[in-house]
C-alpha positions as CSV (number, residue, x, y, z in Angstrom):
1,M,113.3,65.2,68.9
2,S,114.1,67.9,66.4
3,L,116.7,67.4,63.6
4,T,119.9,69.3,64.2
5,R,121.7,71.2,61.3
6,R,124.2,68.4,61.0
7,Q,121.5,65.7,60.8
8,F,119.7,67.7,58.1
9,L,122.7,68.0,56.0
10,A,123.2,64.2,56.4
11,A,119.6,63.5,55.6
12,S,119.7,65.7,52.5
13,A,121.9,63.3,50.6
14,A,119.7,60.4,51.5
15,V,116.5,61.8,50.2
16,V,117.7,63.4,46.9
17,S,117.1,60.1,45.0
18,A,113.6,59.6,46.7
19,Q,112.6,63.2,45.8
20,A,113.6,62.4,42.2
21,R,111.1,59.6,42.1
22,R,108.2,61.1,44.2
23,H,106.7,64.6,44.6
24,P,107.4,66.0,48.1
25,N,104.9,66.3,50.9
26,I,103.8,69.9,51.4
27,V,103.0,71.2,54.9
28,Y,101.8,74.9,54.9
29,I,101.2,76.6,58.2
30,M,99.8,80.1,58.2
31,A,99.5,81.9,61.4
32,D,96.7,84.5,61.9
33,D,97.9,88.1,62.7
34,L,101.4,87.3,63.5
35,G,103.9,90.1,63.0
36,Y,107.2,90.3,61.1
37,G,108.9,91.3,64.4
38,D,107.4,88.6,66.7
39,L,110.0,86.0,65.7
40,G,113.4,86.1,67.2
41,C,114.9,85.1,63.8
42,Y,113.5,88.4,62.4
43,N,113.8,90.7,65.4
44,R,116.7,90.1,67.9
45,D,114.9,92.4,70.3
46,S,111.6,90.4,70.2
47,K,110.2,89.9,73.7
48,V,108.5,86.7,72.5
49,P,110.4,83.5,72.7
50,T,110.0,81.5,69.5
51,P,112.6,78.7,69.7
52,H,110.9,76.3,67.3
53,L,110.3,78.9,64.5
54,D,114.0,80.2,65.1
55,R,115.3,76.6,64.7
56,L,113.1,76.2,61.5
57,A,114.8,79.3,60.1
58,S,118.3,77.8,60.8
59,Q,117.2,74.6,59.1
60,G,115.9,76.3,56.0
61,M,115.4,79.7,54.3
62,R,114.2,83.0,55.8
63,F,112.6,85.4,53.4
64,T,112.9,89.1,54.4
65,D,110.7,90.6,51.6
66,A,107.7,88.4,51.6
67,H,104.2,89.9,51.5
68,S,100.5,88.9,51.9
69,P,98.3,90.0,49.1
70,S,96.0,91.7,51.6
71,A,96.4,93.2,55.0
72,V,93.5,91.2,56.4
73,C,92.3,87.6,56.6
74,T,89.8,86.6,54.0
75,P,91.4,88.2,50.9
76,T,94.8,86.7,51.7
77,R,93.3,83.2,52.1
78,Y,91.6,83.6,48.7
79,G,94.8,84.7,47.1
80,L,96.8,81.9,48.7
81,M,94.4,79.2,47.6
82,T,93.7,80.5,44.1
83,G,96.8,82.5,43.1
84,R,94.6,85.3,42.3
85,Y,94.2,88.8,44.0
86,C,90.9,88.8,45.9
87,W,90.1,92.3,44.7
88,R,89.4,90.7,41.4
89,T,86.2,89.2,43.0
90,H,83.2,90.9,44.4
91,L,85.0,91.3,47.8
92,K,86.6,94.7,47.2
93,E,87.2,95.5,51.0
94,G,86.7,94.0,54.4
95,V,86.4,90.3,55.2
96,L,83.8,87.5,55.2
97,W,81.8,86.7,58.3
98,G,80.8,83.5,60.0
99,Y,77.5,83.2,58.0
100,S,79.0,84.4,54.6
101,P,78.7,82.1,51.6
102,N,81.5,80.5,49.8
103,L,83.9,83.0,48.1
104,I,85.9,80.8,45.7
105,E,84.2,80.6,42.3
106,P,82.9,77.1,41.1
107,G,85.6,75.3,39.1
108,R,88.4,77.7,39.9
109,M,91.8,75.9,40.3
110,T,93.2,75.9,43.8
111,V,96.4,74.7,45.3
112,A,94.5,71.6,46.7
113,S,92.7,70.8,43.5
114,L,95.9,71.1,41.5
115,L,97.9,68.8,43.9
116,K,95.0,66.3,44.2
117,R,94.9,66.0,40.3
118,H,98.7,65.0,40.6
119,G,98.1,62.2,43.2
120,Y,98.3,64.2,46.5
121,A,96.1,63.5,49.5
122,T,94.8,66.9,50.7
123,A,93.6,68.3,54.0
124,V,92.7,71.6,55.6
125,I,92.8,71.8,59.4
126,G,92.2,75.1,61.0
127,K,90.5,78.4,60.2
128,W,88.8,78.4,56.8
129,H,87.3,81.9,56.6
130,L,86.4,81.7,52.9
131,G,82.7,81.2,53.4
132,L,80.6,78.1,53.5
133,G,77.5,77.2,51.5
134,D,75.8,79.0,48.6
135,A,72.9,80.7,50.5
136,E,73.0,84.4,51.3
137,K,73.2,83.4,54.9
138,T,74.8,80.0,55.6
139,D,72.5,77.4,57.2
140,Y,74.6,75.4,59.6
141,A,71.9,72.7,59.9
142,K,72.6,71.7,56.2
143,P,75.6,70.3,54.3
144,L,78.1,73.1,54.1
145,R,78.6,72.9,50.3
146,P,80.3,74.4,48.4
147,G,83.2,74.5,50.8
148,P,86.7,73.0,51.2
149,L,85.5,69.6,49.7
150,D,84.6,71.3,46.6
151,H,87.9,73.1,46.2
152,G,90.3,70.1,46.2
153,F,90.4,69.0,49.8
154,D,89.7,65.4,50.8
155,T,88.9,66.4,54.3
156,F,88.4,69.6,56.5
157,F,88.4,69.9,60.2
158,G,88.2,73.4,61.8
159,I,86.2,76.5,62.4
160,P,84.3,78.6,59.7
161,A,85.8,82.0,60.3
162,S,88.0,83.9,62.9
163,L,87.7,82.8,66.4
164,D,85.9,86.1,67.4
165,M,83.2,85.6,64.8
166,E,79.9,83.7,65.3
167,P,78.9,80.9,65.0
168,Y,81.3,79.1,67.3
169,V,81.2,75.6,65.9
170,W,83.5,72.8,64.8
171,V,83.1,71.7,61.2
172,I,84.0,68.2,60.1
173,D,84.2,68.0,56.3
174,D,80.9,69.6,55.4
175,R,78.8,69.3,58.7
176,V,79.0,70.8,62.2
177,E,80.1,68.5,64.9
178,R,77.5,69.9,67.2
179,A,74.9,72.5,66.4
180,P,75.3,76.1,67.9
181,T,72.3,75.8,70.3
182,A,73.6,77.9,73.0
183,T,74.5,81.6,73.1
184,T,77.6,83.5,74.2
185,P,77.3,87.1,75.3
186,G,80.7,88.0,73.8
187,R,83.5,89.8,75.4
188,D,85.5,92.9,74.8
189,E,88.1,93.4,77.6
190,P,90.8,93.4,78.6
191,R,92.7,94.3,75.5
192,G,92.9,91.5,73.0
193,V,90.4,89.2,74.8
194,F,87.5,90.0,72.4
195,W,84.9,87.9,70.6
196,R,81.4,88.8,69.3
197,G,78.3,87.5,71.0
198,G,76.2,84.9,69.3
199,P,75.4,81.2,68.7
200,I,77.9,78.7,70.1
201,A,78.0,75.0,70.5
202,P,77.5,74.0,74.0
203,D,80.9,72.2,74.3
204,F,82.9,74.8,72.3
205,E,85.7,76.2,74.4
206,M,87.8,79.1,73.0
207,E,91.1,78.2,74.9
208,E,90.9,74.6,73.3
209,V,90.7,75.6,69.7
210,L,94.4,75.9,69.0
211,P,95.4,72.9,71.0
212,R,92.6,70.7,69.5
213,L,93.6,71.8,65.9
214,T,97.2,71.1,66.5
215,S,96.4,67.6,67.8
216,R,94.2,66.9,64.8
217,A,97.2,68.1,62.5
218,V,99.5,65.7,64.2
219,E,96.9,62.9,63.9
220,Y,96.7,63.6,60.2
221,L,100.5,63.3,59.8
222,E,100.4,60.0,61.7
223,G,97.7,58.7,59.1
224,R,99.8,59.8,56.2
225,A,102.9,58.1,57.6
226,R,101.0,54.8,57.2
227,E,100.6,55.5,53.4
228,R,103.9,56.7,52.4
229,D,103.4,56.0,48.7
230,K,101.2,58.9,48.3
231,P,102.4,62.5,48.9
232,F,100.2,64.9,50.9
233,F,99.3,68.5,51.1
234,L,98.4,69.6,54.7
235,Y,97.2,73.3,54.8
236,F,97.2,74.3,58.5
237,P,95.8,77.9,58.9
238,L,96.0,78.6,62.6
239,P,93.4,80.8,64.4
240,A,96.1,82.4,66.4
241,P,97.4,84.8,67.6
242,H,94.3,86.5,66.3
243,T,91.8,87.6,69.0
244,P,90.8,86.4,71.5
245,W,94.2,86.2,73.0
246,F,93.7,83.1,75.1
247,P,97.0,81.5,75.9
248,L,96.8,78.3,78.0
249,D,98.0,78.6,81.6
250,Q,101.4,76.9,81.0
251,Y,102.2,79.8,78.5
252,R,101.1,82.8,80.7
253,G,104.0,84.9,81.6
254,K,106.4,83.2,79.2
255,S,106.8,86.4,77.1
256,G,107.5,90.0,77.8
257,A,104.5,91.1,75.7
258,G,101.5,90.2,77.8
259,D,98.6,88.0,76.6
260,Y,99.5,88.7,73.0
261,G,103.1,87.6,73.4
262,D,102.2,84.5,75.5
263,F,99.8,83.5,72.8
264,V,102.5,83.8,70.1
265,T,104.7,81.6,72.4
266,Q,101.9,79.0,72.3
267,V,101.7,79.4,68.4
268,D,105.3,78.6,68.4
269,E,104.8,75.5,70.5
270,S,102.0,74.3,68.1
271,V,104.3,74.6,65.2
272,G,107.0,72.8,67.2
273,R,104.5,69.9,67.9
274,V,104.0,69.5,64.0
275,L,107.8,69.7,63.4
276,R,108.4,67.0,66.1
277,A,105.7,64.8,64.4
278,L,107.4,65.0,61.1
279,D,110.8,64.1,62.6
280,D,109.3,61.2,64.8
281,L,107.4,59.8,61.8
282,K,110.4,60.2,59.5
283,L,108.6,62.4,57.1
284,A,110.8,65.5,57.5
285,G,113.3,64.6,54.9
286,D,110.7,64.4,52.1
287,T,108.6,67.4,53.1
288,L,108.6,71.0,52.0
289,F,107.5,72.8,55.2
290,I,106.4,76.5,54.9
291,F,105.5,78.8,57.8
292,T,104.0,82.3,57.3
293,S,101.3,84.7,58.4
294,D,98.2,86.1,56.7
295,N,99.1,89.7,57.5
296,G,100.8,91.8,60.1
297,A,100.1,91.9,63.8
298,H,97.3,93.8,65.3
299,W,99.7,95.7,67.6
300,R,98.9,99.3,68.2
301,P,101.2,102.2,69.3
302,D,99.9,102.0,72.8
303,D,100.8,98.3,72.9
304,I,104.4,99.1,71.8
305,E,104.5,101.9,74.5
306,K,103.2,99.4,77.2
307,W,105.4,96.4,76.5
308,G,108.3,97.7,74.5
309,H,107.7,95.0,72.0
310,R,107.5,95.8,68.3
311,A,105.4,93.0,66.8
312,N,105.8,94.4,63.4
313,A,109.5,95.3,63.9
314,P,110.7,98.6,62.3
315,L,107.8,98.6,59.9
316,R,105.1,101.2,59.8
317,G,101.5,100.4,60.7
318,Q,99.8,97.2,61.6
319,K,97.3,94.7,60.4
320,A,94.8,96.1,57.9
321,D,97.1,99.0,56.8
322,I,98.5,99.6,53.3
323,W,101.9,100.4,55.0
324,E,104.5,97.6,55.4
325,G,103.4,96.6,58.8
326,G,100.0,95.5,57.3
327,H,101.5,93.0,54.8
328,R,105.2,92.4,55.1
329,I,105.2,89.0,56.9
330,P,107.5,86.3,58.1
331,F,108.1,83.5,55.6
332,L,110.2,80.4,56.5
333,A,110.8,77.3,54.3
334,R,112.5,74.1,54.8
335,W,113.1,71.3,52.2
336,P,116.0,69.1,52.9
337,G,118.1,68.5,49.8
338,R,116.6,71.4,48.0
339,I,116.8,74.4,50.4
340,R,120.2,75.2,52.0
341,P,120.0,75.4,55.9
342,G,120.5,78.8,57.3
343,A,119.8,80.6,54.0
344,A,118.1,84.0,53.6
345,S,116.4,85.5,50.6
346,S,115.5,89.1,49.8
347,E,113.4,88.1,46.9
348,V,110.1,90.0,46.8
349,T,107.4,87.3,47.0
350,C,103.6,87.1,47.7
351,L,101.5,84.5,49.2
352,T,99.6,84.2,45.9
353,D,102.7,82.5,44.7
354,L,102.1,79.0,46.2
355,L,99.9,77.8,43.3
356,A,102.4,78.5,40.6
357,T,105.2,77.1,42.8
358,A,103.2,73.9,43.5
359,A,102.6,73.6,39.7
360,A,106.3,73.8,39.1
361,I,107.1,71.2,41.7
362,V,104.7,68.7,40.1
363,G,105.6,69.7,36.5
364,A,102.1,71.1,35.6
365,K,101.4,73.9,33.2
366,L,99.0,76.5,34.4
367,P,96.1,77.5,32.1
368,D,95.5,81.2,31.5
369,N,92.3,81.2,33.5
370,A,94.0,80.1,36.7
371,A,96.7,81.6,39.1
372,E,96.5,84.9,37.5
373,D,98.7,86.6,40.0
374,S,100.9,83.7,40.9
375,Y,104.6,83.4,40.4
376,N,106.9,80.3,40.7
377,I,109.3,81.0,43.5
378,L,111.0,77.7,43.3
379,P,114.2,79.2,42.0
380,A,114.4,81.5,45.0
381,L,113.7,78.5,47.4
382,E,116.6,76.7,45.7
383,G,118.9,79.7,46.1
384,K,119.3,80.3,42.4
385,R,120.3,83.8,41.6
386,G,118.9,85.8,38.6
387,K,116.6,88.6,37.6
388,P,113.6,89.3,40.1
389,I,111.0,86.7,39.8
390,R,108.1,89.1,40.0
391,E,107.7,92.2,38.0
392,A,105.6,93.7,40.8
393,V,103.3,92.9,43.7
394,V,100.1,94.6,44.5
395,H,99.1,95.3,48.1
396,H,95.6,96.0,49.3
397,S,94.2,97.4,52.6
398,V,91.1,96.5,54.6
399,S,89.2,99.6,53.1
400,G,90.3,98.8,49.6
401,M,93.3,101.1,49.3
402,F,95.8,100.0,46.6
403,S,99.6,100.0,46.6
404,I,102.1,98.5,44.1
405,R,105.6,97.6,44.6
406,K,108.2,97.3,41.9
407,G,111.9,97.0,42.7
408,N,112.6,99.4,45.6
409,W,109.7,101.6,44.8
410,K,106.3,101.5,46.4
411,L,103.4,103.6,45.3
412,I,100.3,104.0,47.5
413,E,97.1,105.3,45.8
414,G,96.0,107.6,48.5
415,L,97.0,109.1,51.9
416,G,96.6,107.5,55.3
417,S,96.8,103.9,56.4
418,G,93.6,102.7,54.6
419,G,93.4,100.4,57.7
420,F,93.4,100.5,61.5
421,S,96.2,103.1,62.1
422,D,95.6,106.8,62.3
423,P,95.3,108.7,60.2
424,R,93.2,106.2,58.2
425,T,92.4,108.6,55.4
426,V,93.8,112.0,54.5
427,E,92.4,114.5,52.1
428,P,95.2,116.3,50.4
429,K,95.2,120.1,50.5
430,P,95.4,122.0,47.2
431,G,98.8,121.5,45.7
432,E,99.7,118.5,47.8
433,A,100.5,115.1,46.5
434,P,97.3,112.8,46.4
435,G,99.3,109.7,47.2
436,A,102.7,108.4,48.6
437,L,105.8,107.1,47.0
438,Y,108.6,105.5,49.0
439,D,112.1,104.2,48.2
440,L,112.1,101.2,50.5
441,S,115.8,100.5,50.1
442,R,116.5,103.8,51.9
443,D,113.1,104.3,53.8
444,L,111.7,101.1,55.1
445,A,109.7,103.0,57.7
446,E,107.9,104.9,54.9
447,T,108.5,108.4,56.4
448,N,109.9,110.3,53.2
449,N,107.1,110.8,50.6
450,L,108.8,111.2,47.1
451,Y,105.6,111.4,45.2
452,A,106.1,115.1,44.1
453,S,109.8,114.8,43.4
454,R,109.6,111.7,41.3
455,P,106.7,112.0,38.9
456,D,108.4,109.6,36.5
457,V,108.2,106.7,38.9
458,V,104.6,107.6,39.9
459,K,103.6,107.6,36.3
460,E,105.2,104.2,35.6
461,L,103.8,102.5,38.7
462,R,100.3,103.9,38.2
463,A,100.3,102.7,34.6
464,L,101.4,99.2,35.6
465,L,98.8,99.0,38.3
466,E,96.1,100.1,36.0
467,R,97.2,97.5,33.4
468,Y,97.1,94.7,36.0
469,K,93.5,95.7,36.9
470,R,92.4,96.1,33.3
471,Q,93.8,92.9,31.8
472,G,92.7,90.7,34.7
473,Y,96.1,89.1,35.6
474,S,99.7,90.1,36.4
475,R,101.4,86.7,35.8
476,P,103.1,86.6,32.4
477,R,101.4,84.3,29.9
478,G,102.8,82.1,27.2
């Protein structure tokens, strides 16, 4: 049974003293390709029921200006884990694949390694998508090292990459559960029911991936409840609602947005199962619970026209794009006794900020060679008002197009979406602006390009972006 608002307020007073003696548990759930407008708490006109996530928003804080560091999977996951923009690595565009080697550099601090150093049990359950092994092509017959166990996690259970990428196998710690000795021909219809052909474990079932991962996450919480003297960090990166859109039968027809909407409803229920487990195990009161998405929804104009559902709300574009629909994401946080129920924050944040925030929670000082683009958002979580936490945030599209946001201003280095939406690229005509500048306080839909009329702002933001690139960090030092 989920806690009501009144129960949360009552529980808050009881856990304050315990929190003062012990670091909180941290549960971090990141959906895959979930849009800003899918959740009812962000979009009253959403055609997708999300009761568990809406309740989570009422019990904690809803951020309205949170962003992923990239508009696609792998770069966001790298930024989340390391507190560093992925474009600082060799991966300048695109994503990794199922056979790609490990992306995180040896010895680099991650959220998991920091927390483990401070006494946390650490687990990742879900979609990894940061590469496994050190060969040019991962050999799944060998131990998958380096991998999650080399980056601070005690245990890993999940899939190597996206659910539409071969090989289709389950990984337990550093080995496959069963070798991919069969072959799937792949599928590319109907809309959203897509996966690539290739090697697959004989017992691997697409429809069962999300339910099995959710059950494993609940089992992990049950195990941690038996060892309450040690805090834990559970990173639960969901493989959904990324393609293939495969909702179980009991969720079909539950939304007004087809297979995609029904799959989002199943995602909501998966989150609900984790929330119920925390309640039943009496862990909720001492747990910082965060839910977000790795980028915007892969929801095209023809999907909007067909279903009347705006998965990315009023934002322009979709997953992969440099426009707001590509990287502005839902972000909900609950922490009894520290986060006020029903709160909202317009603080500009980025998913790279988890590492610096975790460091603040455990009282650790970050070295200069770690978390280069991570800011501590603990003051925002606690509702403290002051100057903006971030000087600026850098956005990145699937093709490598850059954008930088400072205050209400957003500068895009180039024209077009840089992603999946048309036009993807635009060559400026003689005399036309080579980029785009938007005042998001007045133009959230990014329709009025002020590049030519505000050269002062363009100059300032271009200089700041170049400085961030050149110096190798954006987080203040010292």
